[in-house]
C-alpha positions as a Python dict, from the first residue, in 0.01 Angstrom:
ca = {
    (1, 'M'): (0, 0, 0),
    (2, 'H'): (97, 360, -27),
    (3, 'I'): (-91, 513, 263),
    (4, 'R'): (94, 844, 248),
    (5, 'E'): (-7, 903, -115),
    (6, 'F'): (-373, 820, -61),
    (7, 'W'): (-434, 954, 290),
    (8, 'T'): (-652, 1244, 178),
    (9, 'Q'): (-866, 1012, -37),
    (10, 'L'): (-951, 789, 258),
    (11, 'S'): (-1271, 846, 451),
    (12, 'P'): (-1243, 968, 811),
    (13, 'D'): (-1362, 622, 926),
    (14, 'T'): (-1083, 448, 733),
    (15, 'Q'): (-825, 694, 861),
    (16, 'R'): (-952, 640, 1217),
    (17, 'W'): (-927, 260, 1181),
    (18, 'L'): (-568, 289, 1062),
    (19, 'M'): (-479, 529, 1347),
    (20, 'D'): (-655, 304, 1600),
    (21, 'N'): (-447, 8, 1477),
    (22, 'P'): (-103, 164, 1417),
    (23, 'G'): (88, -155, 1493),
    (24, 'S'): (-90, -362, 1230),
    (25, 'M'): (148, -516, 981),
    (26, 'I'): (-133, -657, 768),
    (27, 'V'): (-457, -479, 681),
    (28, 'P'): (-747, -730, 692),
    (29, 'R'): (-934, -804, 371),
    (30, 'T'): (-1240, -599, 469),
    (31, 'M'): (-1029, -288, 526),
    (32, 'T'): (-823, -366, 215),
    (33, 'A'): (-1143, -373, 8),
    (34, 'I'): (-1256, -42, 161),
    (35, 'F'): (-912, 113, 100),
    (36, 'N'): (-910, -5, -263),
    (37, 'G'): (-1265, 122, -316),
    (38, 'E'): (-1185, 466, -176),
    (39, 'T'): (-860, 507, -369),
    (40, 'G'): (-935, 317, -690),
    (41, 'E'): (-624, 109, -635),
    (42, 'D'): (-608, -266, -676),
    (43, 'G'): (-301, -354, -471),
    (44, 'A'): (-155, -696, -412),
    (45, 'V'): (-324, -910, -148),
    (46, 'D'): (-216, -1222, 39),
    (47, 'I'): (-400, -1556, 29),
    (48, 'H'): (-649, -1426, 287),
    (49, 'G'): (-724, -1103, 98),
    (50, 'G'): (-526, -880, 330),
    (51, 'T'): (-249, -637, 240),
    (52, 'S'): (90, -604, 406),
    (53, 'L'): (189, -257, 516),
    (54, 'T'): (539, -136, 440),
    (55, 'A'): (759, 8, 712),
    (56, 'D'): (694, 353, 559),
    (57, 'D'): (316, 293, 575),
    (58, 'R'): (335, 195, 943),
    (59, 'L'): (556, 493, 1028),
    (60, 'F'): (320, 733, 848),
    (61, 'I'): (15, 590, 1026),
    (62, 'Q'): (190, 621, 1363),
    (63, 'E'): (281, 983, 1284),
    (64, 'Q'): (-81, 1057, 1196),
    (65, 'A'): (-201, 890, 1516),
    (66, 'R'): (47, 1088, 1726),
    (67, 'G'): (-76, 1407, 1562),
    (68, 'S'): (-434, 1336, 1665),
    (69, 'R'): (-521, 1357, 2032),
    (70, 'D'): (-792, 1163, 2207),
    (71, 'T'): (-1068, 1343, 2395),
    (72, 'A'): (-860, 1351, 2714),
    (73, 'G'): (-582, 1532, 2528),
    (74, 'E'): (-336, 1249, 2577),
    (75, 'A'): (-118, 1109, 2302),
    (76, 'P'): (-199, 752, 2203),
    (77, 'R'): (24, 473, 2331),
    (78, 'F'): (178, 228, 2087),
    (79, 'F'): (278, -130, 2144),
    (80, 'D'): (519, -324, 1928),
    (81, 'S'): (390, -619, 1732),
    (82, 'V'): (573, -920, 1602),
    (83, 'G'): (568, -985, 1229),
    (84, 'P'): (457, -1310, 1074),
    (85, 'E'): (721, -1574, 1020),
    (86, 'D'): (848, -1614, 663),
}
């Protein structure tokens, strides 16, 4: 995916899902379908219909999430995830 390029084309709900799940390494097929529908892209998917995020995609999403504050005014907390085995 190229989240940075298409960020402004994504609906607020899609942007929120990505910011709420900043550690995701793979976007599930439902969100992949929504992303492709909103951007007109037809990116590569895995055998389950999901799409792997690049390191740049994950970094961009985390930057966007840090830039948005929750209602309490606190910055979101991130937790590391472990990637799938090759």
